[in-house]
C-alpha atoms as one frame of an Amber mdcrd trajectory, in Angstrom:
protein
   3.848  25.736  -7.765   1.302  27.962  -9.023  -1.109  29.864  -6.895  -4.693
  30.399  -7.779  -7.281  32.614  -6.006  -9.972  30.263  -4.612 -12.597  32.998
  -5.036 -12.118  32.801  -8.655 -12.502  29.012  -9.235 -14.555  27.777  -6.131
 -18.292  28.000  -5.859 -19.531  30.345  -3.055 -20.713  27.611  -0.644 -17.423
  25.621  -0.876 -15.319  28.819  -0.475 -17.270  29.822   2.756 -17.029  26.101
   4.108 -13.103  26.285   3.531 -12.810  29.917   5.126 -14.255  28.209   8.421
 -11.193  26.221   8.797  -8.540  28.481   6.817  -8.842  32.187   6.187  -6.176
  34.355   4.556  -3.617  31.602   4.625  -2.115  29.376   2.216  -3.714  26.085
   1.717  -1.909  23.365  -0.278  -4.302  20.884  -2.087  -2.317  17.911  -3.509
  -3.060  16.325  -6.888  -5.395  13.374  -6.881  -3.282  10.225  -6.815  -4.011
   7.274  -9.086  -0.907   5.338  -7.563  -1.538   1.505  -7.274  -0.696  -0.494
  -4.284   2.667  -2.297  -4.671   2.883  -5.090  -6.908  -0.560  -4.838  -8.412
   0.366  -3.463 -11.626   3.114  -6.282 -12.486   1.396  -9.203 -10.634   4.359
  -9.445  -8.174   1.826  -9.268  -5.287  -0.339 -11.918  -6.557   2.911 -14.216
  -7.094   4.325 -13.824  -3.359   0.761 -14.498  -1.968   0.416 -17.540  -3.893
   3.859 -18.630  -2.840   3.401 -17.784   0.648   0.186 -19.936   0.775   1.911
 -22.808  -0.694   4.541 -22.598   1.952   1.893 -22.435   4.743   0.177 -25.437
   3.169   3.332 -27.435   2.944   4.342 -26.685   6.484   0.832 -27.852   7.720
   1.343 -30.954   5.666   4.503 -31.884   7.562   7.401 -30.185   5.933   9.849
 -28.756   8.208  11.035 -25.151   8.339  14.728 -26.551   7.111  13.129 -28.214
   4.074  11.161 -25.086   3.148  14.401 -22.916   3.422  16.213 -25.092   0.999
  13.176 -25.497  -1.465  12.336 -21.714  -1.669  15.880 -20.343  -1.178  14.665
 -18.034   1.603  16.127 -17.202   5.018  15.077 -19.121   8.010  13.523 -16.346
   9.576  11.416 -15.435   6.542  10.107 -18.803   6.200   9.228 -18.460   9.937
   7.421 -15.163   9.384   5.441 -16.748   6.658   4.445 -20.024   8.524   3.454
 -18.175  11.891   2.377 -14.835  10.527
């Protein structure tokens, strides 16, 4: 990690404002993150949202939890969480 003197790179007004909170101590400023939410890059989030909506729709249409477990090859507790969640 490289240390840079804030007085050399920050505008005076910003430096004074920072000194109100931290003065003479080391302040870590993390990099800006361009990290995406889980599943948005490869489409898996959308896939599971559609699947779960279909499971809820089928349950409301009268399918039992046991049938949905067999149809989607998921655990009973997983189907129950999707349906009641």
